[in-house]
Every structure is written in structure tokens, then in C-alpha cells.
ROVEX-509293 format. One record per atom (N, C-alpha, C): x, z, y. Coordinates in steps of 0.05 Angstrom, whole numbers, plus 5000, padded with zeros to 4 digits. Example, Ala and Ser with C-alpha at 12.3 -4.5 7.8 and 13.67 -1.06 7.14 Angstrom:
2
526451564886/524651564910/526451564934/525751424955/527351434979/525851575001/
***
This chain:
714
504967765051/505467765028/504467485014/506667374997/505867124983/505067134957/502967004947/502267034922/503166804904/502966794879/503166604862/501366414866/501866124864/499365914866/496865964854/497266054826/494766104807/493266324822/494366494838/492766704851/490766564873/491866404886/490466244907/487966074902/487966014881/485065884866/483165944874/481665794890/478765854896/476465944876/477265804857/475365884824/477065934804/476866204801/477966304776/476166504760/476966514735/475166694721/475267004722/473767144709/474167434711/476167544704/477767454684/479967534676/482067504699/482367254713/484067194733/482967404758/480567494762/479467654784/481267934779/480968004751/481968284743/485068284744/486468044739/489168044741/489868044773/488167984791/488967964816/488568254835/486968384820/486368634828/488868824821/488868834801/491468954783/494768904797/494468604801/497168554818/497268634847/495368614858/495368684885/495369014888/493969184868/494569494873/497269524862/498269414846/501269504835/503169404862/502969184870/504769114889/504469314914/502169424921/501769584944/502469844938/502369944913/502970184903/506170234906/507370054892/510370054895/511470034923/510169914941/511169874968/510170124984/508070234979/506970394991/509170684987/509870734964/511570954964/514470904967/514970684973/518170654979/518870635005/520170835014/520670885045/523570745057/524470605038/527170485049/526670395072/528770375088/528670215111/528570325139/530770215157/530970315186/530670085204/528070105213/526769885226/526969875252/527869605267/528469555296/525069555309/525069725326/522269845340/520869545351/522769375359/521169125373/519868955349/520669025325/519468855299/517569015289/516469205295/514769395276/511669225270/511069065287/508968895283/509068825254/511168765240/511468655210/510168835195/511269095199/510569295179/508269505190/506869405210/504769575227/502469645207/501569395190/499869535171/499869715150/502569655141/503969805119/503770115129/504870195151/505270405168/502570545167/499870385175/498370515180/496370565154/497270405135/495670445108/497270705095/499370805103/500471055095/499771255114/498271205136/497171435153/497571465182/499371235192/499771235218/497171165234/496671365259/494071305274/495271165301/497671045302/498570915325/498870625318/498870485345/499570175338/502770105341/503669905336/506469835339/507169835370/505569775384/505669755416/506070075427/504570235413/504270525421/507570625418/508970535397/511270655394/513270485407/513270235409/515370065427/513869875441/514069895468/512869725488/514769685513/514869455526/516769435549/514569385570/511769325567/509569325581/508169585592/508869765579/507570045586/509570245569/508870495586/510370725566/509870755544/511570815520/510970815494/513071055485/512971115459/514571335448/517571285451/518271035449/521370955454/522371105479/520871125500/521871245526/522171565524/521871675498/522071945501/524771995481/525871745469/527871825448/530871775467/532371925456/534771925476/537271935455/539471735463/541871715450/544071945462/543872135449/545572385460/548372385457/550072355477/552672325472/553972125457/552071935448/553271635438/553671715410/552971955398/553372025365/551072145359/548972245370/546372385357/544472305373/542572375366/539772355381/537672585391/536772525411/535172775423/532372665429/530572845439/527672735450/526972905473/525572805485/524572865512/521773065508/521873325514/519073475510/517873625530/519173505560/517673585581/517773365600/515773365618/516773195645/518673295660/519973495655/522373545671/524973525662/525373345644/527773245633/528773415609/527073615595/528073785580/528273645552/530573655543/530973525511/531673685492/530973625465/531673805443/533873635427/535273725412/537273585398/537773755376/540173725360/541173915338/543074105351/543274365339/545374555346/548374425342/548774265320/551474125318/551873955332/549973795345/550673575367/551573705392/550173885401/551274055423/553574255416/554474255395/556074475385/558874455407/559674245410/562474195427/562274345451/559774265467/559074365493/558674635495/557374795473/557075075471/559675165469/561275045457/564175175449/565875165472/565874965491/567074915521/566475125536/563975205535/562675395552/563275725545/564575725522/564675985505/567376105510/567776355510/570376505516/569876765494/571676925496/571777195479/569477385496/569877335523/567977495541/564877355537/564677105537/561777015536/562076825516/561876955490/561976785464/559276685458/558576425470/555876315467/555276235437/557276115428/557676125399/556076295378/557376535386/556876805365/553976905376/553676895405/551277035415/549076905426/549476605423/547476455436/547776435472/546076215476/545976205507/543576115510/541776255533/539476165543/539376195579/539075975587/538975965618/536076065623/535976235641/533376335646/532176215676/534176085683/532775895706/534375655707/533775465724/535075215722/537575265737/538375425754/540875495767/542875575748/542075695726/543375775703/544175575684/543175335686/544075155664/546575015669/548374975653/550974905653/552074615647/553574515669/554174205667/555674185647/555873895637/557673835616/559073545622/561373505636/562273285642/562673125615/561972855623/562472705598/559872655582/558172825581/555972855559/553572625573/552872465561/550772265571/548272255549/545972165568/543772165554/542671845563/542271695539/541971405542/538871345528/537371175546/534571105539/534870745532/533170685518/533270405513/530770295530/531370105546/529369955561/527869705551/529469545534/528269335519/530369245495/529069115476/530568985453/529668675452/531368495457/530168235456/531768055440/530367875418/531567685405/533567495424/535967455416/537767195426/538967085413/538067035390/539566915369/539866645376/538066505382/538266215388/540466195411/540066345428/542366335455/545166405443/545266585425/548166675414/549466475401/547966315386/548766125368/548465855377/548265805404/547565515417/550265395415/550165185405/552864985406/555065025387/554265155362/556265205344/556265065317/554064895319/553764655297/556164525292/557264555265/559364315262/561564335279/562064555291/564664625309/566364835300/569064755306/571364925302/570965175326/572465395321/572065605340/569865705345/568165735325/565265805328/565566155343/567366275330/567266575342/567466535374/569366395381/569866385407/567166305426/565966095418/563866015430/561466195424/561166365404/559366595405/559966815423/562266895428/563367045445/562866965473/563466745478/562666655509/559966635513/558366545491/555166575494/553966855503/555267045484/555167375490/555067425513/557967425526/558567455551/557167375571/555867065572/554167015588/551467175592/550467205566/547667355567/548067635576/549867785572/550568055576/551068095606/552567885614/553067885645/550367815665/548267745653/546167635665/543867855673/545368135675/543768365680/544068425709/542068375726/541668435755/541468755762/540068875748/539569175751/542069345754/543269465773/545769625770/545469885751/542969995747/542970215731/542670165703/542269845693/541569795670/544669715652/545169705627/547169595619/545969415592/546769195587/545969005567/548668935549/547669015521/549568915499/548268765482/549268565473/548668385449/549468485422/548368605402/549268645382/548168505357/550368425336/549268255314/547968485291/546268305275/544668465258/544668285232/544368385208/544668245182/547268055182/549068205185/552068075187/552267815208/550767785230/550767605247/548967335242/547067435225/544467265218/542467245242/542667475260/541067535277/542367675299/541567635327/542867775349/540567895368/541168135379/538868265396/540668375420/539368295442/540268375468/538768645476/540168925475/539069135482/540269265508/537769315519/538269405550/537469685551/539669825565/538870125561/539670235591/539270505594/539470665621/541270915613/543170995625/544771185619/544871405640/543971665632/544271905654/546472065644/547972095663/550672255664/550872535670/548972675680/548672935683/546673065663/548073195644/546073295623/547173595618/545473785625/546674085626/545174255601/546874425596/545974605572/544374795578/541674835566/540074995574/539775305550/540075205526/539575385505/540875325482/541475535469/542775475442/542375765425/541375775401/541376015384/544176105376/544476335369/546976415358/548076245332/550376205328/551476045310/550476165280/550076385273/548976545253/546076395246/545076315268/541576195259/542475895266/543675755286/544175505283/545775345268/547875535255/549275445228/548975575205/546475735208/546275885183/546775735155/547375905136/548375745112/551175625117/552775535138/555275445143/555875235122/558075235110/559274995091/557675025061/556875295060/555375345033/552875195032/551575175051/548675035053/548674715067/550774685077/551174425086/550374185068/548673965071/548273775053/546473895028/545174155033/544274285004/541474325009/539274324995/536874484994/536374684970/535474914979/533474954999/535374985028/534075025048/535275005072/533775175094/535575365113/534175535125/535375535152/536475305159/538275305188/536475215215/536875385233/535775325258/537375125275/537674895261/539474725276/538274595302/537874705323/537074585351/538974725368/539274545396/539774665418/538374495442/538274605463/536674515487/538374415509/537574215521/539374095546/537374015569/537973925587/536373795607/537673545621/536873345623/537373105642/536573135670/538773105685/538873085713/539072845724/537672785748/538072515757/537972595790/538572385808/538272365837/535872395845/535672425871/532772475885/530472235882/531371955869/530071775866/529671735839/530771945822/530071925791/531771725776/534171665788/535971465779/538371595765/539671505751/542271595735/544771635755/545871875760/548171915777/549972095764/552172105779/554472275766/553872545776/555072755759/554273035762/554373085793/552373215799/552473345829/550473555831/551173755850/548773945855/546773885870/546673625878/544573545895/542673365872/543673385846/541173235825/538773445820/537073275816/534273475804/533873445780/531973545766/531073505737/529773205733/530673035715/529772845711/527072825706/524772665721/521972615715/521472435697/520872535674/520572355648/517672215649/517671945645/515371835644/513571855617/515271955599/514171995574/515572245562/513972455550/514872665537/513572725512/514472805491/513172855466/511873085466/508873015458/507173315451/507873415430/507773685426/508773835409/506373965385/506273875362/504073955343/505174235332/503674465334/504274735326/501674765309/500574585299/497774685280/499174705254/501174585245/501874585218/502374365205/503874335181/504074095166/503274135138/503073935121/502473945092/503673725079/504073805053/505273595039/503473355035/505273125035/504172825039/503372735068/503472925080/503372805109/504872545116/504172375130/505872145141/507472275162/510072175163/512272255183/513871995192/515171995218/516471835225/519171965236/521571845234/523771935246/525271705266/524871785284/525771625310/528271675322/530671485321/532971545333/535571325329/537571455328/539971265333/542171285305/541271165279/542571175260/545371075259/547571175252/550071025256/550770835247/551170835217/551870625197/550970625171/549870435159/549270435129/550670145123/550970115095/551869885081/550169805056/548269745062/546069735035/546669425021/547669245037/548169045022/550968965014/552669185010/555269114994/554969044967/556768844962/557168774934/558169004913/557668984894/558269164868/560869184869/562869014875/565568994874/566569224898/565369164918/565769324942/565069614941/562869664926/562369944922/564270084903/564869944877/566670024864/569670064877/570669874894/572769944908/573070184925/570470224940/569770464956/569870734937/568670704911/568770964894/571871014889/573070824880/575370844865/578270914885/578170794906/580170804926/580170924948/577670894962/577371024990/576671334989/574471384981/573271664972/575271844966/576871794945/578771994933/580572074951/581471874968/583471944984/582672085010/580272025019/579672165044/578272435035/577372485013/577172715004/578772925002/581372844990/583073014985/584473055009/584672925030/586072945057/584273155072/581573145069/580173345084/580173615069/580173585048/580173825029/582474035037/585573855039/587274015049/587274065075/586473915094/586374065125/584274285127/581774305109/579874495113/581574765098/582974765080/584174975066/585675155088/587375025105/588575185124/587075215147/585275045155/583475165178/581475355173/580075425147/578475635140/580175845139/582575845130/584276085124/584776185155/585276065172/585976125200/583376255207/581076135210/578876205221/577576475210/578676535183/577776815169/579377035180/581576975197/583277175205/582277325226/580877235249/580177315271/578177185291/576477275302/574477145327/575876945344/578176985353/579376815369/580376535352/580976535327/581876335311/579176165306/577076325299/574576215294/573276095318/573676185342/572476035364/574375765376/577175805365/578875585370/578175355352/577275415329/577075185307/574975135293/572075255312/569775265298/568674935300/569274805322/568174535327/569774365310/572474395312/574074215293/573574255263/573374495255/572474535230/569874345218/567974375238/565674275234/565673955230/567273845246/567673515247/569073455219/570573675208/572373555187/570573605163/569073825164/567673915135/565473755135/564273665151/561673555145/561673285133/563673095138/563872865124/565172945096/567073185097/568173195069/566073235048/564073425053/562173495037/560273315029/559773135050/557772875048/558972685029/561672685029/563072455015/563272534984/563472804979/562972884949/560172834941/557872894954/555072854948/555072574942/556072374960/555872104958/556872004931/559172074926/561071964898/559572074880/558472314879/556872424855/554272224851/552372224872/550072044874/550471784867/552471614877/552871344870/553271284844/554971484828/555571444800/553571514784/552071754792/549871834774/547771634771/547371514798/545071274792/546071024793/548870994782/549870764770/549470524793/550370594814/550270384838/551870134833/553970104819/555469894816/553969724797/552969874771/551369714753/548669564765/547469764781/544469684795/545469424814/547769434824/548369204847/549168934829/550668994805/551168744786/548868614776/546468744770/543968644756/542768524781/542768564806/541568454825/543568184829/545968204829/547568004834/547167764812/547167894788/546267644768/543967524771/541567674777/539267564781/539467384803/540767404823/540967204848/542866954839/545166984826/546366764815/544466594796/543966734779/542166524758/542966304752/545566224745/546265984736/546465814760/546465884785/547065744808/549765734814/551065464811/553965504816/554865554845/553265514863/554065534890/554065814897/551965964886/551866224890/554066354876/555166284848/556966414836/559966384850/560266174859/562466124876/562666284906/559866294916/559866484938/560966784931/560066854912/560267164904/563267194898/564966954881/567067024870/569067024899/568066834919/570066894943/569467134958/567467244954/567167524967/568667714953/568667754925/569767884913/573267894916/573867614918/576967584926/577567674952/576067634973/576567734994/576468054998/574968144984/574968464980/576768624966/578168484948/580368584932/582768514949/583168324968/585468294987/585268505005/582568575009/582268745037/582469055027/582369125006/582169404996/584869565003/586869435002/589369635010/589769695040/588769455052/588669485082/586569665091/584469655078/582169855084/582870145077/584470145060/585370455051/587770505068/589270325077/591070415098/589970495123/587770365132/586370375153/584970695151/583670775129/582571025125/584771245132/586471195115/588771435113/589871465142/590071265162/590871235187/588971435203/586471395200/584171495210/584471805209/584771875182/585172165171/587672285182/589572185183/591872325193/591872305225/591172095238/591272075268/588972205283/586172215274/584372315285/583372585272/583572605247/582972895231/584573045223/587072995227/589773105221/590873295241/593573325241/594973515255/594773435290/593173565304/592673495332/595073415350/597673515342/599873495356/601073185359/599773015339/600272715338/598972605361/596772585362/595472465383/595672605411/596672875411/596573015438/599372855447/601372845436/604172785443/603572435451/602472315436/601572005443/600271975473/598772185478/597072155503/599372155524/601172275522/603072265551/603971975551/604171815538/604871535540/603171375559/600671495564/598671375582/599271425616/600971635617/601371735644/603971545657/604971415640/607471295654/607471005650/608770825669/609070545669/606970425683/604970585699/603470445714/602870625742/601170535759/600670645788/599170915780/599171055807/597871275806/599271515792/601471535787/602871685770/602172005772/602072085802/601672325806/598372445800/596672285807/593672315796/593672335771/594972145756/594772205727/596072485714/598372565731/599472795721/597673065727/596373045746/594773225755/592473295734/591373035729/588873005710/589773095682/592573095674/593773165649/593973435648/594773575672/595173925676/591974035667/590273915673/587174005663/587274015637/587273735621/586773725595/589073885577/591273905586/593374075574/592674365565/591474475589/590674745590/588074725566/586374595569/584174575551/584974555521/586874365521/588374315489/589274625476/591074735493/592374965483/590475175477/588175155498/585975385492/585275415463/585375165452/583775185422/586175105405/588675145412/590975035390/592675265382/593675245355/594975415340/596975265329/599575295338/601775185324/602075205293/602075435283/602275455256/600275355238/597975345246/595475195234/595974895233/596974835255/597174535258/599674415244/601874625245/603774465223/603674555195/601974715186/600774725158/599274445148/597474395168/595674145161/597573965162/599273895178/601273705178/602873635151/604173905143/605073905115/603273795092/600373905094/598973845071/598273565068/598073395095/596773145093/598872925092/601572935103/602972745097/603872675074/604272825055/604972775023/602272595010/599972695020/597672585009/597472275022/597872235048/597871975064/600671845039/602371895044/604971705031/603671664994/602471824984/601871814957/599671604952/597871554972/596071374968/596471094981/598071065009/598470865018/600070645002/599970394999/601170204990/604170205000/606170254983/609170304997/609670075015/608769825014/609269595032/607769615057/605769775066/603969845083/605070095101/606570245088/607570505101/609670435122/609770555146/611570525165/614270575160/616170365159/618770405147/620370625164/619870695189/620870905202/619871205188/618071165177/616171425165/618371455135/618071235122/619571205099/622471315100/623871235122/626971285128/626871605130/625071695149/625371965160/625172155134/623272105119/622472325094/624572305080/625772065072/628572055052/630872205062/630872275092/632872425102/632972755094/630372825084/629573125081/628873135048/629773345036/629273385008/626573395002/624273485020/621673485017/620073405045/617573345043/615873325066/615573545087/615873795071/615174045090/617974055103/619874015098/622674065113/622373895134/621173645130/621773425152/619373515173/617073625160/615473685185/616473965199/617274125185/618574355199/620874295219/622274115215/624074015232/623473895258/620773745253/619173635279/618473825295/617374015284/615874255302/618474425317/620474445303/622674605316/623674455337/624374185335/625474055357/624173895378/620873925375/619173785392/618873965416/618073845435/617374035460/614174065461/612273895445/609673845451/608074075436/609374295426/607774515408/607674745423/608874775447/609474955468/607774915496/605975035503/604974985526/607075025550/608775255546/611275265570/612775045571/613374935549/615274635547/613374415560/610874425549/609174205561/608974215591/608874455599/608874485630/610974395644/613474435629/615374355644/615974025645/614773905621/614873615622/613073485647/610473635649/609173575670/609973595699/611973765700/613673825725/615873635729/616273435710/618773255710/618373015726/619572805730/619672575742/618672385718/617172135733/616771945711/618871875694/621271795705/623271735690/623971905669/623872195675/624972385654/622872415633/620272365640/618272375620/618372125600/619471905609/619871665597/622071705574/624571895588/626571925562/625772135547/624572355555/623272585535/621472415515/619472225519/618472085499/619271945481/621871825490/623471665469/625371835452/625772085458/627372265445/625972455431/623572545436/622172775424/621272695396/622172865375/621372755344/618972685339/616872895350/614072825346/612772665360/613672615387/613072325399/613372115393/616472105382/617671845363/616071835341/615072035323/613471935299/610971855309/609571945324/606971865330/606971565344/608871515359/608871245368/609771085348/611671115330/612370955308/610170905289/608171075279/605971045256/603970895275/603470975302/600970845316/601370555317/604270495324/604570215333/605070015312/606270155287/606170045264/603169945251/601270135251/598570135243/597369885267/597969855290/596769695308/598169425299/600169385297/601669135292/602169055267/601969195243/602269115214/599569175201/597969355200/595369385189/593169275203/592469365228/590069315240/589469005242/591068835254/590368575257/589568425227/590868475207/590568405179/588368425168/587368775174/585068885161/582668725179/583268705204/581068575221/580268305215/582468105203/581967865203/580867825172/581368045156/580568025125/577568125129/577268275143/573968385154/572268175159/573868015179/572267795196/571567605174/573267535155/573067345132/570767415113/570967705111/568867805091/565767775104/565567875128/563367845144/562067605145/563667375146/562667105146/561567025121/562667115101/561867075075/559567215065/558867445078/556667655072/554267545087/555167405110/552967275129/551867075112/552866875101/551866695078/550366805054/551867035045/550867165022/548067285029/547567405051/545167545058/542967375063/543767175076/542066955088/541066835061/542566755043/541366645021/539666875000/540167115003/538867264987/535967315000/535867285025/533367305042/531867095040/533266865033/531566605030/530566604999/531666704983/531166734957/528866864950/528967154965/526467324961/524767304989/524567064994/522767085023/520067205020/518867304999/516167495000/517067765009/520067885010/520768135019/521368135049/520668385056/521868455085/524168615081/526368495095/528968575096/529668755122/530768945121/531669135145/534669115149/535569125174/537969125183/539569335176/542269345169/543669565168/543769745195/543769985189/543970185220/546770095234/546570075262/549470015271/548870135303/548370385303/548170615326/545470505341/544270295334/541970225352/539170335345/537070405366/534970525358/533570405335/532370585317/531070495296/529270685289/526670595274/524670815265/524470785234/524471015220/523670985193/521271195184/519771055165/517771255160/517171325131/516171545124/515271615095/513571875099/513972065082/512072265082/513472535074/512172765080/513473025073/512773015041/515073095028/515173105002/517173214992/517373334971/519773404957/521073234935/522773334916/523373174895/524673304870/524973184852/526273234827/528973144821/531073224835/533773004832/535173044807/534973274791/536173284770/534373484749/535673434721/533773604703/533073874708/530873984706/530174244712/530374364742/530674174757/531374234786/528474104802/527374254815/524574154829/525274264861/525174064880/525574194911/522474184919/522074434928/519074454940/519474314967/517874254982/518174125006/518674305029/518274555028/518874725051/519974965046/521175105062/522175405062/520775575084/521375815080/519975995098/522276215108/521676405124/523876625133/524276805112/522276815093/523477015069/525776905054/526276645055/529076555043/531576615057/530776645088/533276735103/533976975093/532377155088/532677455084/533877475055/532877325033/533577325009/536877235012/537677035023/540176945030/542277165044/541277285062/542377475081/543077725058/541277795041/541978065024/543977955001/544977695001/547077644979/549477764994/549677775016/551977905028/554177715037/553977435030/555677195037/556077195068/558277125075/559377115104/557176905114/556676665100/555376465116/552676505121/551476735111/548876845108/548477065124/550077105144/549877335165/547277245184/545877435192/543877435216/544277615236/543177555259/542977765285/540577975273/541478205285/540078475277/536778375286/536678255308/534078205321/532278055304/533377815290/532377685274/530677835252/532578035239/531878165213/529378375227/529678475250/527778705258/525178465265/525578255274/522878105281/521078035249/522878005232/521877945206/520778235195/521778415196/520778655188/518078755202/517578705228/515178725242/513378465237/513978255222/512078035221/511377935244/513077925266/512377855291/513077535295/511477355289/511477075290/509976965307/508077095318/506676985345/504876735335/504276565356/502276335345/503876125328/506876195321/507975965309/508076065278/507076265265/507176375237/504376185227/504176245199/501476165186/501576255162/499776395146/499376505119/501676705121/501476875138/503377165139/506477045136/507276865143/509876805141/511076565165/512976545169/514076295186/515776125174/514975845172/516175645161/518575565176/520775495160/523075395175/524375155172/524275015152/524774755148/522974625129/523374335125/521374165109/523173885103/522173775075/523573525068/521573295074/522973095077/521272815080/522672585060/520972405058/522272145047/523171925065/524371995090/524971835112/527971715105/528871495108/531371395104/533171435134/534271645132/536271745152/539671705141/541071725162/543871685163/545071865186/547871885190/548872005206/548071835233/547671975259/546871935283/543772015284/542372015259/539872105261/539572425265/541972505271/541972835275/540572885298/538573055304/537373125327/534872945329/534172735314/532272545314/529072705315/527572625330/524872755328/523672645303/522272865284/520772805264/517672825276/516572575270/513772545286/511372535265/509472635273/506672585256/505472375259/503072325246/501472025248/500571915273/500672135294/499572135324/501972125337/504572135330/506872085345/507972385356/506872585347/507572835361/509272995349/511373115360/513573265347/512773495331/513573485304/513273675283/515973815275/518173675279/520873775271/523173625283/525573705278/527773625286/529373505261/530173255260/531673215235/534673255235/535773405216/538873485214/540173435194/539273325170/540873315147/539573145128/540873095106/539973005079/540773185053/539373185032/540173325012/542373184998/543973374982/546573234972/546373024958/544172994942/543872734926/543172464947/542472554966/541172284987/543572205002/545972315005/548272205019/548871925010/547871844986/548671594980/546871394986/544671495004/542971285017/544271075036/546271145047/548070965064/548770715050/549070715022/549070495007/546970394988/545670684976/543870584962/541870784960/539370684968/536870824975/535470874952/534871084938/533071144916/530671334925/528471214927/526271314937/525071584920/525971634896/525471854882/526772084889/529372094900/530972304905/531972334932/531872134950/532972124973/531272244996/531872465003/530272655023/531472765045/530572695073/532072815097/530673145104/532673245115/531573565117/531173575150/529073695156/528173775183/527674055188/528274135212/527574385217/524674385231/522574545227/520074585233/520074665261/518574535275/518274565309/517374825312/515674935295/514975235298/516875385297/518975385278/520975565281/522975525305/523075265318/524475215339/523675405363/521075335368/519275485386/518975815388/519175895362/519776165354/521876305365/524176135361/526876245366/526476225400/525876015409/525776005439/524376225453/522076275446/519576435455/520376745451/520076815425/519277105414/522677205408/524276975396/526777125397/529077135414/528376935437/530476925460/528977015479/526377005484/525277115505/525176905530/525576615523/525476435536/523276225537/521076415539/518476255541/517676085561/519176095580/518675905606/519375595599/521175575575/521875305567/519675175551/518475395536/516175285518/513575195540/513475355562/511375315577/511575015590/513974895590/514574665597/513274405582/512874495557/512074335536/509174325534/508374115522/505074065521/505274125490/503874365481/503274435455/500474335446/500374235421/497674135409/497574325388/494774405385/494074585361/491174495355/490874385330/488074265321/486374485318/
***
């Protein structure tokens, strides 16, 4: 902390002494209760003092160390998109139910519906393999900024020099089990080398029924009060030397050097908390203009497309259990962001994010011509970029979250034109069966009919595929065009696709060139790749270059402040405390919920609040075991930790680094924290670890899993 010169004077009168005390306390108070920030673990020494003054009983070295075992060694990047934590020396890990959802679904059938009934392996031999699922540990984080930027001074082709430097640094890894990646931070003002170790044999151990793991469904998603038992259990397997290995029957449970102790003594309001995990993406330093473009252009289009997808998917899922099983995972992927974006839009507008950022920009410029010119250049690029950014977003919504048949047909292009045709065909046969297992032609066609008009409405006419424009004009409306595609295409029928797989390579090439859906897919894909993506990336590159200068200037102007880097799927720690909030007039969020709330919601009769009979019976018996307190069972709690997507499954830790809960969500008002964090209303939602253990032990009867853990009770 830097103080004004008049505070540094050795001899000052009593009035100045009083001023100093007031200043110091005021500064500390404001900082103490501002929990914004996702901190790089290797830099925790910078904020160690503040964390300890807030209640932390550990050192920065206890949390992150390359010289000894530390908490970071128990934190897992789960599947590349979530977080998990090690809770036993036998490789047992906990994450969210929604993080393990696709694996649970893949193992489910109408005969063994693990989504509906839950799954519990009563021995290690019953644990289920999951090809493609990974668990990654961070080995070290090293500042390599000087090496990356070496030789770029006053030279052209700086990007090329940086890329070459990064390649040299990354290739300097000699350990075959380690992977080293250089990541930019602060828009490229800093670079860190992140070395990791990835295990590829991760098996499903347990999961509650969806009625508990997804309790509240879409109704409660992003909402408080919450009563969701959002957890699942997996185990990491390794070879006999405890090294990463491909899936093998010879593998054994991973011998974890560090596993989290589990605190079951209970928690209370204002307790110190940490969330340790892999947050995906934040954009805290966006300009006012960029935020405004996002609110007015991007969000409305993406929200409308998801809304229309869900309309048809939800209707199909309500018809029968088979459809529900088919679309459960897809629906969850689509609906999660949909509801988040609505809350984000409301929060950013309510908190006047654009206005607040304008005020900061005006303060930073303060008649500085150089700063004014820089910000004007940023705005200019942003306004050029927005239509391409919108086209990019619309493509993502149509291609990745829209009708499945588009990507499915396009996937057949990958089996032609190269060697190993037969091997690729055989591999494709397996993926085709899995695809049609969870596919409904009518649902997909209805989604297609709904999304294509929205896509055409929002995209700049000059950026739409000429082929698409031509084809739509041939028909009186888009619906007829889509129906024609499905009628004439071979890719909407399993039998017809199997015939394709039995064809020669030459025949498959011919089919792909003539099939209407394959042609549609190919045309919009290559139009996007050739006409939209390169320009968008170039504008993004220009924007990032200017933002690098902008952020550097802001950091230099406010050198007495500590700036955290935006999330980029690298490991981060955030800290705060257990606390509720008052997000709107007349609304007061208590900091915790209990099992009583589950029963209250169940009694409403709403479908999202159905519960298993056994849960209700245990409630009636008040059978909470050692996990209950004050005659009830705590379910979820709130904290002021700065989290985002990717923090799903992250451990919520107490002041001693012991597990007290699992992070899984934010309140609706808090979704704006990716762009603007407000310490008064932004709250993350965690499931109480005592509820998790109660479900495993008493509800599921899988106490052998709890026996693996180290439980702590004061």
C-alpha cells in the first residue's frame, strides 16, 4: 500500500495522526469486504496478509508450493470444463452432479436408469470407466514474461516472435507425463508457463438421483434459496507406478499425495471461505462501449435462439421417459447459459454497468490526450468487430447448440480423403449408434425450423452465406425449406446412415456432395471459416493489442491497487466469507438453507420439485446421523467468493483449507460478475458437505466411501 507524502512525514501533529488512523481504517475496511478477484496461486504472497486478516489460518506456501505438497495438489481440472477435488488417498474425487451428467447419462438406459435412480458402486470393481474423461493436476506455474517478450522491441512481426518464443519454452519439457503450456494474462502484459499432469482413467463411483442432484431443475437454476444436491463421485486410476495411463483393467486407484480433510463440525455466518478451481472466462476490463454492444446485440440474439431450442426440447422431454433420457444432457447444456444470460442482462442493466465503466474511463482519461486517443481507437475497433462477433455467436448457436444433424452430417467429411479409411469407418459405426441412441428426428427438425429464421433475422445480410440466402428464396418460407432438407437427406435415418457406412469411399464422397443437409452443413461451415472467422480473429487481435496498452496504462495510473487477471481456465483462488445479501428491495437472502425447504418445495407439487420416497421417509424420521445440527440438516449456503463457469465442482474451503462444501452456482443477480463484480450482491452457491456425506452414507448406504475420507469435527 502506498500512502500520500503527507502521511509519510515523521513529525506530524495530532490532527494528522487522527487523519492517518481514519484513512488506514477506511482503506482496510473497504478492501476487507471487497472480495473481487480470481488470484493466480503462485502470486498469493501479494494478498497473503489480507487473506490472513480476513481469517485465513494458512500461509500462501500451504496453498501453493512447488517445493512441498500443498492444497493445489488436491485440485483437479475435471474433463477440461469443471473442477473436482481429491478427498481420499485412493484417488476419490468430488465434483458437481451436472459436471458428471453426461457420463451418468452415457451409462444409463431404461433398464438401468442411473439418471433417475442414482448410481453407487459398492466396490471398486463396480466403478464405471469413462473413455475421454480426464483429471488434470497443476504441477507448477512460472512467470515467463521476459522470455516470451524477448526480442520484440521496436520490431515488426512481434506476434511471430512471441509465438516462436512460446514454442521454444513449451518444448523444453522433458518429463513425458507433463504438459507445459504458456498462457497470456492481462491481455498479454504477462505470460505464465503452466505445467500439468493429466490422468485418463477416471471412473464413475456414485451419483444421487437427478431428483436430488438436479432438484429444482430449471425453476431453481441460478436462483436462491437453493436445495440442490449437486455432486457426483469419481475415482482417478493410474498405472502401478502411480503414473497417468490410458484406461486399463490393470490400473489401480491413484495414490494421492494430498487429499482434503472434510470439516463436518458445521459452519456459521461470516466464516472465512476460499474457492479453489478453474474458472473459465471473465471480461472484467471490457470498455463501456463493448459492454453496451454485448447488451444490445449479442445477448438478445443468443437468448432468443436458446429460448426457441428449449421450447421444442422441453416439450419432447415431457412426453415420456425415453425422450427425457435422450435429451436430458442436451437440455441442460442449452438451458444453463440461457437462464444465466437473462440474469446477466438484468444485472448489468440494473447496476448500470455501462455508466459505471464510462465514469472510470473518464477518470482515467482526465484530459490526457494520449489516453483519449487510445480509447477512441478501442471503440472504433469494437464497432467494426461487433457485426462479426454477432455472426460468430450466431454460428455457435446454430452449429453447436442447434439442430444436431448439421454437425452430424459434417462429421462424415472427416472419413474421406485420407489414409485408414476402413479404420475410420469402423470408428464411425460406434459413434453413429451412440448418436441415434439419443436422437429424435422430429425434435431436431422443429429446432431447425425455429432457429434458422432467427439466425437470418439477426445476421448482417452481407455476412450470411450466399448459398443459404439462395436456398431460402426458393421456398415460400423457412419451414418448408427445412422440411425439404429432412425429406431428401439420408442423415436423419439410422438405416440410411448404415447404408452410407457400407459404401465405398468414392460413393460416400458423392453422397456428401449431393445430400441436401450435408451440402447445407458444408456451405455454412466453410462460409464461416473463410468469410467470417478470419476477419473476426483479425479484429479481435487488433482489439487485444489496444486492450493490452489500455490495461497497462490503467495499472500504471492506479499503481497502489492490486489487479487480478481475467479468468482463462487456469487454476485460481478466490476468497470471501459466508454471507447472504439484499439484492433487491424487500428481498433478503439468508446465508443457508435446510432440508425443511426441500419438503416445502416438494409439497407445491411442481415437477421440478419431485423427490425420492426414501428422502421423504428419512426426513420424517429426522434421521440425519452425525451430519445434522440443531434438529435439521443444512443443505446449501452462500458466500461472497468471485466465481464463474468452470468453478462448478470447486471445493469450498474453510480457514484451515478443509472442505466445507462444493461450489455449483451463483445467484441470478450474480451472473453479471463475469463483467462487473458487485460485492454487495454477488454471491456464489455451495452445497454443504454435510448434506453430501449424508446422501452418500445414510441415503445411499455407501458409507465405505465416507470411510475413505478424513473427517474432522471440532
